[in-house]
VEXGURO-983386 format. One record per residue (C-alpha): residue number from 1; residue in one letter; x, y, z. Coordinates in steps of 0.05 Angstrom, whole numbers. Layout:
BEGIN
@resi: NUM resn: A x: X y: Y z: Z
...
***
This chain:
BEGIN
@resi: 1 resn: X x: 1800 y: 2419 z: 2141
@resi: 2 resn: X x: 1759 y: 2436 z: 2079
@resi: 3 resn: X x: 1797 y: 2437 z: 2014
@resi: 4 resn: X x: 1778 y: 2465 z: 1946
@resi: 5 resn: X x: 1774 y: 2401 z: 1904
@resi: 6 resn: X x: 1768 y: 2386 z: 1830
@resi: 7 resn: X x: 1700 y: 2355 z: 1837
@resi: 8 resn: X x: 1645 y: 2396 z: 1805
@resi: 9 resn: X x: 1691 y: 2445 z: 1769
@resi: 10 resn: X x: 1688 y: 2453 z: 1693
@resi: 11 resn: X x: 1754 y: 2432 z: 1662
@resi: 12 resn: X x: 1730 y: 2417 z: 1591
@resi: 13 resn: X x: 1777 y: 2447 z: 1540
@resi: 14 resn: X x: 1818 y: 2481 z: 1594
@resi: 15 resn: X x: 1892 y: 2472 z: 1607
@resi: 16 resn: X x: 1904 y: 2443 z: 1677
@resi: 17 resn: X x: 1973 y: 2448 z: 1708
@resi: 18 resn: X x: 1977 y: 2386 z: 1750
@resi: 19 resn: X x: 2033 y: 2387 z: 1802
@resi: 20 resn: X x: 2052 y: 2316 z: 1817
@resi: 21 resn: X x: 2113 y: 2282 z: 1848
@resi: 22 resn: X x: 2151 y: 2243 z: 1796
@resi: 23 resn: X x: 2215 y: 2243 z: 1836
@resi: 24 resn: X x: 2217 y: 2167 z: 1833
@resi: 25 resn: X x: 2275 y: 2121 z: 1851
@resi: 26 resn: X x: 2318 y: 2097 z: 1793
@resi: 27 resn: X x: 2379 y: 2051 z: 1789
@resi: 28 resn: X x: 2448 y: 2073 z: 1766
@resi: 29 resn: X x: 2432 y: 2052 z: 1695
@resi: 30 resn: X x: 2366 y: 2091 z: 1695
@resi: 31 resn: X x: 2317 y: 2035 z: 1708
@resi: 32 resn: X x: 2255 y: 2056 z: 1747
@resi: 33 resn: X x: 2253 y: 2018 z: 1813
@resi: 34 resn: X x: 2186 y: 2038 z: 1841
@resi: 35 resn: X x: 2124 y: 2068 z: 1807
@resi: 36 resn: X x: 2083 y: 2080 z: 1870
@resi: 37 resn: X x: 2082 y: 2155 z: 1859
@resi: 38 resn: X x: 2061 y: 2147 z: 1787
@resi: 39 resn: X x: 2004 y: 2100 z: 1807
@resi: 40 resn: X x: 1980 y: 2149 z: 1861
@resi: 41 resn: X x: 1966 y: 2205 z: 1810
@resi: 42 resn: X x: 1929 y: 2161 z: 1760
@resi: 43 resn: X x: 1859 y: 2173 z: 1790
@resi: 44 resn: X x: 1868 y: 2249 z: 1784
@resi: 45 resn: X x: 1896 y: 2245 z: 1713
@resi: 46 resn: X x: 1840 y: 2199 z: 1690
@resi: 47 resn: X x: 1787 y: 2241 z: 1724
@resi: 48 resn: X x: 1812 y: 2305 z: 1690
@resi: 49 resn: X x: 1824 y: 2272 z: 1623
@resi: 50 resn: X x: 1755 y: 2240 z: 1621
@resi: 51 resn: X x: 1725 y: 2309 z: 1631
@resi: 52 resn: X x: 1762 y: 2339 z: 1573
@resi: 53 resn: X x: 1819 y: 2375 z: 1608
@resi: 54 resn: X x: 1885 y: 2387 z: 1573
@resi: 55 resn: X x: 1935 y: 2364 z: 1625
@resi: 56 resn: X x: 2005 y: 2389 z: 1636
@resi: 57 resn: X x: 2042 y: 2345 z: 1686
@resi: 58 resn: X x: 2091 y: 2386 z: 1727
@resi: 59 resn: X x: 2144 y: 2356 z: 1773
@resi: 60 resn: X x: 2214 y: 2362 z: 1800
@resi: 61 resn: X x: 2267 y: 2307 z: 1795
@resi: 62 resn: X x: 2330 y: 2305 z: 1836
@resi: 63 resn: X x: 2370 y: 2368 z: 1855
@resi: 64 resn: X x: 2394 y: 2404 z: 1793
@resi: 65 resn: X x: 2402 y: 2469 z: 1833
@resi: 66 resn: X x: 2367 y: 2514 z: 1784
@resi: 67 resn: X x: 2403 y: 2494 z: 1720
@resi: 68 resn: X x: 2393 y: 2444 z: 1664
@resi: 69 resn: X x: 2422 y: 2374 z: 1676
@resi: 70 resn: X x: 2411 y: 2322 z: 1622
@resi: 71 resn: X x: 2415 y: 2267 z: 1674
@resi: 72 resn: X x: 2356 y: 2296 z: 1711
@resi: 73 resn: X x: 2310 y: 2308 z: 1652
@resi: 74 resn: X x: 2240 y: 2280 z: 1661
@resi: 75 resn: X x: 2231 y: 2254 z: 1590
@resi: 76 resn: X x: 2249 y: 2182 z: 1609
@resi: 77 resn: X x: 2186 y: 2177 z: 1652
@resi: 78 resn: X x: 2138 y: 2188 z: 1594
@resi: 79 resn: X x: 2139 y: 2116 z: 1571
@resi: 80 resn: X x: 2124 y: 2090 z: 1641
@resi: 81 resn: X x: 2068 y: 2141 z: 1648
@resi: 82 resn: X x: 2038 y: 2120 z: 1581
@resi: 83 resn: X x: 2041 y: 2046 z: 1601
@resi: 84 resn: X x: 2008 y: 2059 z: 1668
@resi: 85 resn: X x: 1954 y: 2099 z: 1632
@resi: 86 resn: X x: 1946 y: 2039 z: 1585
@resi: 87 resn: X x: 1976 y: 2065 z: 1520
@resi: 88 resn: X x: 1951 y: 2137 z: 1521
@resi: 89 resn: X x: 2003 y: 2180 z: 1486
@resi: 90 resn: X x: 2043 y: 2229 z: 1529
@resi: 91 resn: X x: 2071 y: 2290 z: 1494
@resi: 92 resn: X x: 2139 y: 2312 z: 1522
@resi: 93 resn: X x: 2152 y: 2387 z: 1527
@resi: 94 resn: X x: 2225 y: 2411 z: 1534
@resi: 95 resn: X x: 2208 y: 2465 z: 1585
@resi: 96 resn: X x: 2156 y: 2481 z: 1638
@resi: 97 resn: X x: 2145 y: 2555 z: 1620
@resi: 98 resn: X x: 2146 y: 2598 z: 1558
@resi: 99 resn: X x: 2111 y: 2605 z: 1491
@resi: 100 resn: X x: 2127 y: 2534 z: 1466
@resi: 101 resn: X x: 2100 y: 2501 z: 1529
@resi: 102 resn: X x: 2038 y: 2544 z: 1527
@resi: 103 resn: X x: 2025 y: 2529 z: 1453
@resi: 104 resn: X x: 2035 y: 2454 z: 1459
@resi: 105 resn: X x: 1987 y: 2450 z: 1518
@resi: 106 resn: X x: 1936 y: 2493 z: 1481
@resi: 107 resn: X x: 1941 y: 2449 z: 1420
@resi: 108 resn: X x: 1928 y: 2384 z: 1458
@resi: 109 resn: X x: 1862 y: 2349 z: 1443
@resi: 110 resn: X x: 1812 y: 2351 z: 1500
@resi: 111 resn: X x: 1834 y: 2297 z: 1548
@resi: 112 resn: X x: 1905 y: 2300 z: 1523
@resi: 113 resn: X x: 1966 y: 2296 z: 1568
@resi: 114 resn: X x: 2035 y: 2327 z: 1564
@resi: 115 resn: X x: 2096 y: 2320 z: 1609
@resi: 116 resn: X x: 2132 y: 2385 z: 1625
@resi: 117 resn: X x: 2206 y: 2388 z: 1638
@resi: 118 resn: X x: 2237 y: 2387 z: 1708
@resi: 119 resn: X x: 2213 y: 2449 z: 1745
@resi: 120 resn: X x: 2277 y: 2453 z: 1785
@resi: 121 resn: X x: 2317 y: 2469 z: 1723
@resi: 122 resn: X x: 2294 y: 2540 z: 1739
@resi: 123 resn: X x: 2326 y: 2575 z: 1799
@resi: 124 resn: X x: 2261 y: 2611 z: 1813
@resi: 125 resn: X x: 2226 y: 2546 z: 1834
@resi: 126 resn: X x: 2259 y: 2534 z: 1902
@resi: 127 resn: X x: 2264 y: 2609 z: 1915
@resi: 128 resn: X x: 2188 y: 2615 z: 1905
@resi: 129 resn: X x: 2204 y: 2672 z: 1858
@resi: 130 resn: X x: 2142 y: 2714 z: 1840
@resi: 131 resn: X x: 2163 y: 2724 z: 1767
@resi: 132 resn: X x: 2174 y: 2649 z: 1757
@resi: 133 resn: X x: 2109 y: 2633 z: 1793
@resi: 134 resn: X x: 2072 y: 2679 z: 1745
@resi: 135 resn: X x: 2108 y: 2646 z: 1685
@resi: 136 resn: X x: 2082 y: 2579 z: 1708
@resi: 137 resn: X x: 2012 y: 2606 z: 1713
@resi: 138 resn: X x: 2013 y: 2635 z: 1643
@resi: 139 resn: X x: 2014 y: 2567 z: 1609
@resi: 140 resn: X x: 1949 y: 2543 z: 1642
@resi: 141 resn: X x: 1878 y: 2560 z: 1662
@resi: 142 resn: X x: 1873 y: 2519 z: 1726
@resi: 143 resn: X x: 1924 y: 2493 z: 1778
@resi: 144 resn: X x: 1916 y: 2426 z: 1814
@resi: 145 resn: X x: 1963 y: 2401 z: 1868
@resi: 146 resn: X x: 1966 y: 2326 z: 1874
@resi: 147 resn: X x: 2034 y: 2324 z: 1907
@resi: 148 resn: X x: 2025 y: 2320 z: 1982
@resi: 149 resn: X x: 2097 y: 2296 z: 1989
@resi: 150 resn: X x: 2125 y: 2364 z: 1970
@resi: 151 resn: X x: 2070 y: 2407 z: 2000
@resi: 152 resn: X x: 2113 y: 2425 z: 2060
@resi: 153 resn: X x: 2157 y: 2466 z: 2014
@resi: 154 resn: X x: 2142 y: 2538 z: 1998
@resi: 155 resn: X x: 2164 y: 2532 z: 1925
@resi: 156 resn: X x: 2137 y: 2567 z: 1863
@resi: 157 resn: X x: 2102 y: 2505 z: 1835
@resi: 158 resn: X x: 2070 y: 2489 z: 1903
@resi: 159 resn: X x: 2055 y: 2556 z: 1934
@resi: 160 resn: X x: 2071 y: 2616 z: 1889
@resi: 161 resn: X x: 2032 y: 2594 z: 1828
@resi: 162 resn: X x: 1967 y: 2591 z: 1869
@resi: 163 resn: X x: 1968 y: 2667 z: 1873
@resi: 164 resn: X x: 1955 y: 2671 z: 1798
@resi: 165 resn: X x: 1908 y: 2613 z: 1781
@resi: 166 resn: X x: 1845 y: 2581 z: 1809
@resi: 167 resn: X x: 1875 y: 2526 z: 1851
@resi: 168 resn: X x: 1849 y: 2459 z: 1875
@resi: 169 resn: X x: 1870 y: 2394 z: 1910
@resi: 170 resn: X x: 1877 y: 2331 z: 1869
@resi: 171 resn: X x: 1845 y: 2265 z: 1888
@resi: 172 resn: X x: 1909 y: 2234 z: 1916
@resi: 173 resn: X x: 1924 y: 2294 z: 1959
@resi: 174 resn: X x: 1852 y: 2296 z: 1983
@resi: 175 resn: X x: 1854 y: 2222 z: 2003
@resi: 176 resn: X x: 1921 y: 2231 z: 2039
@resi: 177 resn: X x: 1893 y: 2287 z: 2083
@resi: 178 resn: X x: 1828 y: 2249 z: 2096
@resi: 179 resn: X x: 1867 y: 2188 z: 2120
@resi: 180 resn: X x: 1915 y: 2229 z: 2163
@resi: 181 resn: X x: 1857 y: 2266 z: 2195
@resi: 182 resn: X x: 1823 y: 2199 z: 2207
@resi: 183 resn: X x: 1881 y: 2177 z: 2253
@resi: 184 resn: X x: 1897 y: 2245 z: 2283
@resi: 185 resn: X x: 1835 y: 2288 z: 2289
@resi: 186 resn: X x: 1776 y: 2241 z: 2278
@resi: 187 resn: X x: 1806 y: 2177 z: 2306
@resi: 188 resn: X x: 1763 y: 2123 z: 2337
@resi: 189 resn: X x: 1794 y: 2106 z: 2405
@resi: 190 resn: X x: 1834 y: 2072 z: 2432
@resi: 191 resn: X x: 1890 y: 2100 z: 2388
@resi: 192 resn: X x: 1962 y: 2077 z: 2381
@resi: 193 resn: X x: 2026 y: 2102 z: 2350
@resi: 194 resn: X x: 2085 y: 2058 z: 2330
@resi: 195 resn: X x: 2147 y: 2101 z: 2323
@resi: 196 resn: X x: 2214 y: 2073 z: 2300
@resi: 197 resn: X x: 2276 y: 2096 z: 2265
@resi: 198 resn: X x: 2346 y: 2111 z: 2289
@resi: 199 resn: X x: 2343 y: 2180 z: 2321
@resi: 200 resn: X x: 2300 y: 2211 z: 2375
@resi: 201 resn: X x: 2322 y: 2280 z: 2351
@resi: 202 resn: X x: 2284 y: 2272 z: 2286
@resi: 203 resn: X x: 2220 y: 2247 z: 2320
@resi: 204 resn: X x: 2216 y: 2288 z: 2384
@resi: 205 resn: X x: 2164 y: 2337 z: 2358
@resi: 206 resn: X x: 2123 y: 2280 z: 2330
@resi: 207 resn: X x: 2123 y: 2241 z: 2395
@resi: 208 resn: X x: 2106 y: 2302 z: 2436
@resi: 209 resn: X x: 2047 y: 2316 z: 2391
@resi: 210 resn: X x: 2022 y: 2244 z: 2389
@resi: 211 resn: X x: 2026 y: 2235 z: 2465
@resi: 212 resn: X x: 1969 y: 2284 z: 2474
@resi: 213 resn: X x: 1921 y: 2241 z: 2434
@resi: 214 resn: X x: 1946 y: 2169 z: 2435
@resi: 215 resn: X x: 1931 y: 2116 z: 2488
@resi: 216 resn: X x: 1993 y: 2076 z: 2468
@resi: 217 resn: X x: 2059 y: 2094 z: 2436
@resi: 218 resn: X x: 2109 y: 2038 z: 2421
@resi: 219 resn: X x: 2181 y: 2059 z: 2411
@resi: 220 resn: X x: 2229 y: 2017 z: 2369
@resi: 221 resn: X x: 2290 y: 2022 z: 2325
@resi: 222 resn: X x: 2355 y: 2056 z: 2346
@resi: 223 resn: X x: 2316 y: 2111 z: 2380
@resi: 224 resn: X x: 2292 y: 2061 z: 2432
@resi: 225 resn: X x: 2364 y: 2054 z: 2455
@resi: 226 resn: X x: 2365 y: 2127 z: 2475
@resi: 227 resn: X x: 2303 y: 2116 z: 2517
@resi: 228 resn: X x: 2333 y: 2055 z: 2550
@resi: 229 resn: X x: 2398 y: 2092 z: 2566
@resi: 230 resn: X x: 2357 y: 2150 z: 2594
@resi: 231 resn: X x: 2321 y: 2099 z: 2639
@resi: 232 resn: X x: 2388 y: 2075 z: 2666
@resi: 233 resn: X x: 2394 y: 2011 z: 2624
@resi: 234 resn: X x: 2464 y: 1988 z: 2602
@resi: 235 resn: X x: 2458 y: 1986 z: 2526
@resi: 236 resn: X x: 2528 y: 1959 z: 2512
@resi: 237 resn: X x: 2557 y: 1980 z: 2444
@resi: 238 resn: X x: 2489 y: 2002 z: 2417
@resi: 239 resn: X x: 2478 y: 2067 z: 2379
@resi: 240 resn: X x: 2444 y: 2122 z: 2418
@resi: 241 resn: X x: 2441 y: 2198 z: 2421
@resi: 242 resn: X x: 2476 y: 2222 z: 2484
@resi: 243 resn: X x: 2452 y: 2293 z: 2475
@resi: 244 resn: X x: 2379 y: 2269 z: 2474
@resi: 245 resn: X x: 2378 y: 2233 z: 2542
@resi: 246 resn: X x: 2344 y: 2290 z: 2579
@resi: 247 resn: X x: 2292 y: 2296 z: 2523
@resi: 248 resn: X x: 2278 y: 2221 z: 2528
@resi: 249 resn: X x: 2271 y: 2227 z: 2604
@resi: 250 resn: X x: 2222 y: 2284 z: 2594
@resi: 251 resn: X x: 2180 y: 2243 z: 2545
@resi: 252 resn: X x: 2178 y: 2184 z: 2594
@resi: 253 resn: X x: 2154 y: 2232 z: 2649
@resi: 254 resn: X x: 2103 y: 2269 z: 2606
@resi: 255 resn: X x: 2073 y: 2205 z: 2578
@resi: 256 resn: X x: 2054 y: 2185 z: 2649
@resi: 257 resn: X x: 2025 y: 2253 z: 2663
@resi: 258 resn: X x: 1984 y: 2251 z: 2599
@resi: 259 resn: X x: 1960 y: 2179 z: 2609
@resi: 260 resn: X x: 1995 y: 2154 z: 2547
@resi: 261 resn: X x: 2026 y: 2084 z: 2556
@resi: 262 resn: X x: 2097 y: 2086 z: 2528
@resi: 263 resn: X x: 2116 y: 2016 z: 2506
@resi: 264 resn: X x: 2192 y: 2009 z: 2511
@resi: 265 resn: X x: 2233 y: 1946 z: 2500
@resi: 266 resn: X x: 2236 y: 1895 z: 2557
@resi: 267 resn: X x: 2277 y: 1847 z: 2515
@resi: 268 resn: X x: 2319 y: 1856 z: 2452
@resi: 269 resn: X x: 2357 y: 1819 z: 2398
@resi: 270 resn: X x: 2432 y: 1832 z: 2401
@resi: 271 resn: X x: 2494 y: 1815 z: 2361
@resi: 272 resn: X x: 2566 y: 1839 z: 2361
@resi: 273 resn: X x: 2559 y: 1871 z: 2292
@resi: 274 resn: X x: 2509 y: 1884 z: 2237
@resi: 275 resn: X x: 2517 y: 1827 z: 2189
@resi: 276 resn: X x: 2469 y: 1780 z: 2155
@resi: 277 resn: X x: 2470 y: 1710 z: 2186
@resi: 278 resn: X x: 2512 y: 1730 z: 2246
@resi: 279 resn: X x: 2498 y: 1697 z: 2313
@resi: 280 resn: X x: 2444 y: 1736 z: 2349
@resi: 281 resn: X x: 2410 y: 1727 z: 2415
@resi: 282 resn: X x: 2343 y: 1747 z: 2446
@resi: 283 resn: X x: 2358 y: 1772 z: 2516
@resi: 284 resn: X x: 2327 y: 1814 z: 2572
@resi: 285 resn: X x: 2349 y: 1887 z: 2573
@resi: 286 resn: X x: 2382 y: 1871 z: 2641
@resi: 287 resn: X x: 2429 y: 1821 z: 2607
@resi: 288 resn: X x: 2461 y: 1866 z: 2554
@resi: 289 resn: X x: 2537 y: 1861 z: 2555
@resi: 290 resn: X x: 2588 y: 1914 z: 2535
@resi: 291 resn: X x: 2600 y: 1885 z: 2465
@resi: 292 resn: X x: 2526 y: 1875 z: 2448
@resi: 293 resn: X x: 2491 y: 1918 z: 2396
@resi: 294 resn: X x: 2415 y: 1923 z: 2401
@resi: 295 resn: X x: 2391 y: 1910 z: 2330
@resi: 296 resn: X x: 2318 y: 1890 z: 2339
@resi: 297 resn: X x: 2262 y: 1884 z: 2390
@resi: 298 resn: X x: 2255 y: 1818 z: 2428
@resi: 299 resn: X x: 2198 y: 1768 z: 2428
@resi: 300 resn: X x: 2167 y: 1793 z: 2494
@resi: 301 resn: X x: 2167 y: 1865 z: 2470
@resi: 302 resn: X x: 2135 y: 1845 z: 2404
@resi: 303 resn: X x: 2082 y: 1810 z: 2445
@resi: 304 resn: X x: 2070 y: 1873 z: 2486
@resi: 305 resn: X x: 2063 y: 1915 z: 2422
@resi: 306 resn: X x: 2018 y: 1864 z: 2389
@resi: 307 resn: X x: 1972 y: 1864 z: 2450
@resi: 308 resn: X x: 1967 y: 1940 z: 2446
@resi: 309 resn: X x: 1952 y: 1935 z: 2371
@resi: 310 resn: X x: 1896 y: 1885 z: 2386
@resi: 311 resn: X x: 1867 y: 1933 z: 2438
@resi: 312 resn: X x: 1868 y: 1992 z: 2390
@resi: 313 resn: X x: 1818 y: 2017 z: 2338
@resi: 314 resn: X x: 1863 y: 2068 z: 2303
@resi: 315 resn: X x: 1938 y: 2062 z: 2290
@resi: 316 resn: X x: 1992 y: 2107 z: 2261
@resi: 317 resn: X x: 2060 y: 2076 z: 2242
@resi: 318 resn: X x: 2124 y: 2114 z: 2227
@resi: 319 resn: X x: 2192 y: 2080 z: 2223
@resi: 320 resn: X x: 2220 y: 2009 z: 2227
@resi: 321 resn: X x: 2230 y: 1974 z: 2294
@resi: 322 resn: X x: 2298 y: 1944 z: 2279
@resi: 323 resn: X x: 2353 y: 1940 z: 2226
@resi: 324 resn: X x: 2302 y: 1911 z: 2178
@resi: 325 resn: X x: 2349 y: 1913 z: 2118
@resi: 326 resn: X x: 2392 y: 1858 z: 2149
@resi: 327 resn: X x: 2357 y: 1793 z: 2168
@resi: 328 resn: X x: 2342 y: 1768 z: 2220
@resi: 329 resn: X x: 2336 y: 1838 z: 2249
@resi: 330 resn: X x: 2272 y: 1850 z: 2209
@resi: 331 resn: X x: 2230 y: 1802 z: 2250
@resi: 332 resn: X x: 2199 y: 1851 z: 2300
@resi: 333 resn: X x: 2179 y: 1899 z: 2244
@resi: 334 resn: X x: 2150 y: 1842 z: 2203
@resi: 335 resn: X x: 2113 y: 1809 z: 2260
@resi: 336 resn: X x: 2080 y: 1874 z: 2284
@resi: 337 resn: X x: 2065 y: 1897 z: 2213
@resi: 338 resn: X x: 2031 y: 1831 z: 2196
@resi: 339 resn: X x: 1989 y: 1836 z: 2259
@resi: 340 resn: X x: 1967 y: 1906 z: 2238
@resi: 341 resn: X x: 1951 y: 1882 z: 2168
@resi: 342 resn: X x: 1911 y: 1822 z: 2194
@resi: 343 resn: X x: 1869 y: 1864 z: 2242
@resi: 344 resn: X x: 1858 y: 1917 z: 2188
@resi: 345 resn: X x: 1834 y: 1866 z: 2138
@resi: 346 resn: X x: 1787 y: 1838 z: 2191
@resi: 347 resn: X x: 1756 y: 1906 z: 2197
@resi: 348 resn: X x: 1777 y: 1919 z: 2269
@resi: 349 resn: X x: 1830 y: 1971 z: 2257
@resi: 350 resn: X x: 1842 y: 2035 z: 2217
@resi: 351 resn: X x: 1917 y: 2036 z: 2201
@resi: 352 resn: X x: 1958 y: 2090 z: 2168
@resi: 353 resn: X x: 2033 y: 2087 z: 2156
@resi: 354 resn: X x: 2086 y: 2131 z: 2123
@resi: 355 resn: X x: 2150 y: 2171 z: 2126
@resi: 356 resn: X x: 2223 y: 2153 z: 2115
@resi: 357 resn: X x: 2239 y: 2079 z: 2110
@resi: 358 resn: X x: 2169 y: 2058 z: 2133
@resi: 359 resn: X x: 2143 y: 2039 z: 2064
@resi: 360 resn: X x: 2205 y: 1997 z: 2049
@resi: 361 resn: X x: 2200 y: 1962 z: 2117
@resi: 362 resn: X x: 2127 y: 1945 z: 2107
@resi: 363 resn: X x: 2139 y: 1921 z: 2036
@resi: 364 resn: X x: 2196 y: 1878 z: 2062
@resi: 365 resn: X x: 2146 y: 1848 z: 2111
@resi: 366 resn: X x: 2095 y: 1837 z: 2056
@resi: 367 resn: X x: 2045 y: 1876 z: 2098
@resi: 368 resn: X x: 2037 y: 1943 z: 2063
@resi: 369 resn: X x: 1976 y: 1921 z: 2023
@resi: 370 resn: X x: 1940 y: 1904 z: 2088
@resi: 371 resn: X x: 1942 y: 1974 z: 2117
@resi: 372 resn: X x: 1884 y: 2022 z: 2108
@resi: 373 resn: X x: 1932 y: 2072 z: 2076
@resi: 374 resn: X x: 2007 y: 2077 z: 2065
@resi: 375 resn: X x: 2034 y: 2146 z: 2049
@resi: 376 resn: X x: 2092 y: 2152 z: 2000
@resi: 377 resn: X x: 2108 y: 2222 z: 2028
@resi: 378 resn: X x: 2169 y: 2233 z: 2072
@resi: 379 resn: X x: 2181 y: 2302 z: 2102
@resi: 380 resn: X x: 2110 y: 2326 z: 2090
@resi: 381 resn: X x: 2081 y: 2265 z: 2126
@resi: 382 resn: X x: 2126 y: 2277 z: 2186
@resi: 383 resn: X x: 2110 y: 2352 z: 2190
@resi: 384 resn: X x: 2036 y: 2338 z: 2185
@resi: 385 resn: X x: 2035 y: 2289 z: 2243
@resi: 386 resn: X x: 2079 y: 2337 z: 2283
@resi: 387 resn: X x: 2019 y: 2384 z: 2278
@resi: 388 resn: X x: 2050 y: 2434 z: 2230
@resi: 389 resn: X x: 2014 y: 2472 z: 2175
@resi: 390 resn: X x: 2039 y: 2457 z: 2104
@resi: 391 resn: X x: 2044 y: 2518 z: 2058
@resi: 392 resn: X x: 2020 y: 2479 z: 1997
@resi: 393 resn: X x: 1958 y: 2455 z: 2034
@resi: 394 resn: X x: 1941 y: 2521 z: 2068
@resi: 395 resn: X x: 1933 y: 2556 z: 2001
@resi: 396 resn: X x: 1881 y: 2504 z: 1980
@resi: 397 resn: X x: 1835 y: 2516 z: 2039
@resi: 398 resn: X x: 1765 y: 2541 z: 2024
***
């Protein structure tokens, strides 16, 4: 894929509408809990600012359903943005379209930065309304998308606006696609996927796509229970998806036909309920009793996965391998993640992770920093590795 990028374009004195994702997690009292998404857009902001662009930061926040909601105003993020940019002033604009927004952006000094109001306060955003898309375009000279995480949505600020302005990919978006293509299209073999999470139904397209190109796929989390049940294993009181048993059987069959080694649990960690500190036991899958709940992968299974990791050159990880939020059921995820991080740091592995709870699980393990790349995107990450085209990316192709 060849994207139109911001490198080698003249932005001096021009207003750049920079679509980013500032939909960051906050506590009930409004405290910012994670600034990963803010940190990701810093290279693009600094690049544009250093070349004299007048930057208007555009983002959504929460789900205001097309109307103003004081609790979802973006103004509170300006201070954090300024601190991350090391004291550069951020002008806050009370709307993202109209004469005032256009005038304030035009009046910025070259290299100046302004934060526009929540784009989802306008009902035309999620409807990809043509009139609203044009209104967004009228406040700027150039459009830059640096929000891979929302590029699977055909919204006005992602898709519609590109019909009216010269449009380019930001540095973070460009890096994200380069890393995903490195593990999907340009991977050095042998390749491996580690797929976890609770439901097969949310990952079936992903697994079917990866089986065509991966030598190994390790299955963990609650979804592994469905595979075990489909294989005739008694899983006791464990969660599983009864309506996905035939799909799981089909994946097991197809993996053999495609020459993809599916690594399923041979032993598991069980307890009678999910509770920190409760008695738990590492047992063979043939020893599961009716009251047992499978809450993590066992030591032997972790060893099997680790051996496959060691034999791989490229790895893609999506989803935790157990109930990582409740110790000790985080041990399989942590052990495998640390193995990936160690081999990556040693230069023997390219590793990319993302989607859903993956980032939290890897942070919990203290391993995220050791991966080649960790995506903070959710739905867009999953759709990309399922092999789907993303509307917000397609419009940036050369």
